[in-house]
C-alpha positions in Angstrom: -68.7 -149.1 -68.4 -66.9 -146.2 -70.1 -63.3 -145.4 -69.1 -62.2 -141.8 -68.8 -58.7 -140.3 -68.6 -58.3 -137.2 -66.4 -56.0 -134.5 -67.7 -54.8 -131.3 -66.0 -52.6 -128.3 -67.0 -49.1 -129.0 -66.0 -48.3 -125.9 -63.8 -51.5 -126.4 -61.8 -51.8 -130.2 -61.9 -52.0 -130.7 -58.2 -53.6 -127.4 -57.2 -57.1 -127.5 -55.7 -57.9 -124.2 -57.3 -57.4 -125.6 -60.8 -59.9 -128.4 -60.6 -62.4 -126.5 -62.9 -59.8 -126.9 -65.6 -59.5 -130.7 -65.4 -60.6 -132.4 -68.6 -62.2 -135.8 -68.7 -61.7 -137.7 -72.0 -64.0 -140.7 -72.6 -62.3 -143.6 -74.2 -64.2 -145.4 -76.9 -66.1 -144.8 -80.1 -67.3 -141.3 -80.8 -70.4 -141.3 -83.1 -70.4 -137.6 -83.9 -66.7 -137.7 -84.8 -67.5 -140.4 -87.4 -70.6 -138.6 -88.9 -69.3 -135.0 -88.7 -65.4 -135.5 -88.5 -64.1 -132.0 -89.3 -66.9 -130.3 -87.4 -66.2 -132.5 -84.4 -62.5 -131.6 -84.6 -63.4 -127.9 -84.8 -65.8 -128.2 -81.9 -63.1 -129.7 -79.7 -60.5 -127.3 -81.0 -58.2 -130.0 -82.4 -56.6 -127.7 -84.9 -53.6 -129.9 -86.0 -55.7 -133.0 -86.2 -58.1 -131.0 -88.4 -55.4 -129.9 -90.7 -54.1 -133.5 -90.8 -57.6 -134.9 -91.5 -58.2 -132.4 -94.4 -54.8 -133.1 -96.0 -55.1 -136.8 -95.5 -58.6 -137.1 -97.0 -57.8 -134.8 -99.9 -54.6 -136.8 -100.8 -56.4 -140.1 -100.2 -59.3 -139.2 -102.5 -56.9 -137.7 -105.1 -54.8 -140.8 -105.0 -57.8 -143.0 -105.5 -59.1 -140.9 -108.3 -55.7 -140.9 -110.1 -55.7 -144.7 -109.8 -59.0 -144.9 -111.6 -61.0 -146.2 -108.7 -64.8 -145.6 -109.1 -66.9 -143.1 -107.1 -68.7 -145.9 -105.3 -65.4 -147.4 -104.1 -64.1 -144.0 -103.1 -67.2 -143.4 -101.1 -66.8 -146.8 -99.4 -63.1 -145.9 -98.6 -64.3 -142.6 -97.1 -66.7 -144.5 -94.9 -63.8 -146.5 -93.6 -61.8 -143.4 -92.9 -64.9 -141.9 -91.1 -65.2 -145.1 -89.0 -61.5 -144.9 -88.1 -62.1 -141.2 -87.1 -64.8 -142.4 -84.7 -62.5 -144.9 -83.2 -59.5 -142.7 -82.8 -61.2 -139.4 -81.7 -60.4 -139.7 -78.1 -56.8 -140.6 -78.9 -56.6 -137.4 -81.0 -57.9 -135.5 -78.0 -55.4 -137.0 -75.6 -52.5 -136.4 -78.1 -53.6 -132.7 -78.4 -53.7 -132.3 -74.7 -50.3 -133.9 -74.3 -48.9 -131.5 -76.9 -50.3 -128.6 -74.9 -48.3 -129.6 -71.8 -51.2 -131.2 -70.0 -50.5 -134.3 -68.0 -52.7 -137.3 -67.4 -53.6 -137.5 -63.7 -55.6 -140.7 -63.6 -57.9 -143.2 -65.3 -61.4 -143.4 -64.0 -64.3 -145.8 -64.7 -67.9 -144.4 -64.6 -71.4 -144.8 -66.2 -71.2 -141.2 -67.4 -68.8 -138.2 -67.1 -70.6 -137.0 -63.8 -70.0 -140.4 -62.1 -66.4 -140.4 -63.3 -65.8 -136.9 -62.0 -67.3 -137.8 -58.6 -65.1 -141.0 -58.4 -62.0 -139.1 -59.4 -62.4 -136.2 -57.1 -63.3 -138.4 -54.1 -60.2 -140.4 -54.6 -58.1 -137.3 -55.4 -59.2 -135.4 -52.3 -58.5 -138.3 -50.1 -55.0 -138.5 -51.7 -54.6 -134.7 -51.1 -55.5 -135.1 -47.5 -53.3 -138.1 -47.0 -56.3 -140.6 -46.5 -55.6 -144.0 -48.0 -58.7 -145.9 -49.0 -57.9 -149.3 -50.5 -61.3 -149.3 -52.3 -60.2 -146.3 -54.5 -56.5 -146.8 -54.6 -55.0 -147.4 -58.0 -52.3 -150.0 -57.8 -49.8 -148.9 -60.3 -47.5 -151.7 -59.3 -43.8 -151.8 -58.9 -41.2 -152.9 -61.4 -41.9 -156.3 -62.9 -40.2 -159.3 -61.1 -36.8 -160.2 -62.4 -35.1 -163.6 -62.5 -31.9 -162.2 -60.8 -33.3 -161.0 -57.5 -33.7 -163.7 -54.9 -37.0 -164.0 -53.2 -39.1 -162.7 -56.1 -41.5 -164.9 -58.1 -39.1 -165.5 -60.9 -35.9 -165.9 -58.9 -35.2 -169.4 -60.1 -34.7 -170.2 -63.8 -37.6 -171.7 -65.6 -37.5 -175.5 -65.9 -36.7 -177.0 -69.3 -39.3 -179.3 -70.8 -38.8 -183.0 -70.4 -38.1 -183.6 -74.1 -35.6 -180.9 -74.5 -36.1 -177.4 -75.9 -39.4 -176.7 -77.8 -39.0 -174.9 -81.0 -36.8 -174.7 -84.1 -33.5 -175.5 -82.4 -33.5 -178.9 -80.6 -30.4 -178.3 -78.5 -29.3 -175.2 -76.6 -26.6 -173.3 -78.5 -27.1 -175.6 -81.5 -26.5 -174.3 -85.1 -29.1 -172.0 -86.6 
């Protein structure tokens, strides 16, 4: 099932009137970003990413040509760059949103964007009205357990193996 990250403009992040501005970014491979990389970047208004892509591809191709690499190998290398673009397209979108002072509100799982929107807004509206529903609650967790706090899972030091210390140094504090 696809995973979506939900982003909102910072000043209106928790405002009910700004819900039409929320952006859902699907995580995963983007086929059209691989096939039509610069046009996909233009369509999604990722200007800095587009400039970076053009500069990188031009320098990459010029570097390969100056090294005497054949056209077939350059074409194969460009295919690998296009494949990388398909895999990293959603990361570029999230990076651009974070640069524009957007903040990530949540992570939602859904079959498609409509399902993800419904799940997010159901959980978000319950949170806005103070309703806690364990089915939709996201456990962000607390700080990780530490060994120095009594009563926590790791409050006791770990036991040493029966044969001593495993690893490169057979004795604690031995020479290195």
